[in-house]
C-alpha positions in Angstrom: -4.8 -5.6 20.4 -3.0 -7.2 23.9 -3.3 -10.1 25.3 -2.0 -11.6 29.0 -1.9 -15.1 30.8 -1.4 -15.7 34.2 -1.1 -19.2 33.5 -4.4 -20.5 33.9 -6.6 -17.8 31.9 -5.6 -15.6 29.5 -7.4 -12.3 28.2 -7.2 -10.2 25.6 -8.4 -6.2 24.6 -8.6 -4.0 21.8 -7.9 -0.8 22.2 -6.8 3.0 19.7 -3.5 3.1 18.5 -1.9 6.6 17.3 -0.3 6.6 13.6 3.5 5.4 15.9 1.4 2.7 17.8 -0.1 1.8 14.4 3.5 1.2 12.7 4.9 -0.8 15.8 2.3 -3.3 15.6 2.4 -3.9 12.1 6.1 -3.9 12.1 5.6 -7.3 14.9 3.6 -8.8 12.6 5.8 -8.2 9.4 9.2 -8.8 11.6 7.8 -11.2 13.9 10.3 -9.4 16.8 10.1 -6.5 18.5 11.6 -3.1 17.7 13.5 -4.5 14.8 14.8 -1.3 13.0 13.9 -3.1 9.7 10.7 -4.3 10.3 9.5 -1.1 10.9 10.8 1.2 8.5 8.5 -1.3 7.0 5.4 -1.1 8.0 6.2 2.9 7.5 6.3 2.7 4.6 3.6 0.2 3.8 0.9 2.8 5.9 2.0 5.7 4.3 1.2 5.0 1.1 -2.0 3.9 2.0 -2.4 6.7 3.2 -1.6 8.6 0.6 -3.5 6.1 -1.7 -6.9 6.8 0.7 -5.9 11.3 -0.3 -5.7 9.9 -3.2 -9.5 9.1 -3.4 -8.8 5.7 -4.6 -11.3 3.2 -5.2 -11.5 -0.4 -5.9 -12.5 -1.1 -9.4 -15.8 -1.7 -9.3 -17.0 -5.7 -10.6 -17.7 -7.1 -14.5 -20.2 -9.0 -14.9 -19.7 -12.8 -16.7 -18.9 -13.0 -19.8 -20.9 -15.4 -21.4 
């Protein structure tokens, strides 16, 4: 998501991100700053683990019925 302001009007837009863009956006959210090496490393690790989980066919556990 991009956000821009001219002082009186603020506009926002959404765009698709490639893998690097996803990692940079996540790193910015995690670290709270642009171009944090530690934030980028953490973001890359999280995205890799998420992809590995997805590739392994992980499914959410079913909710069990409440016991009476």
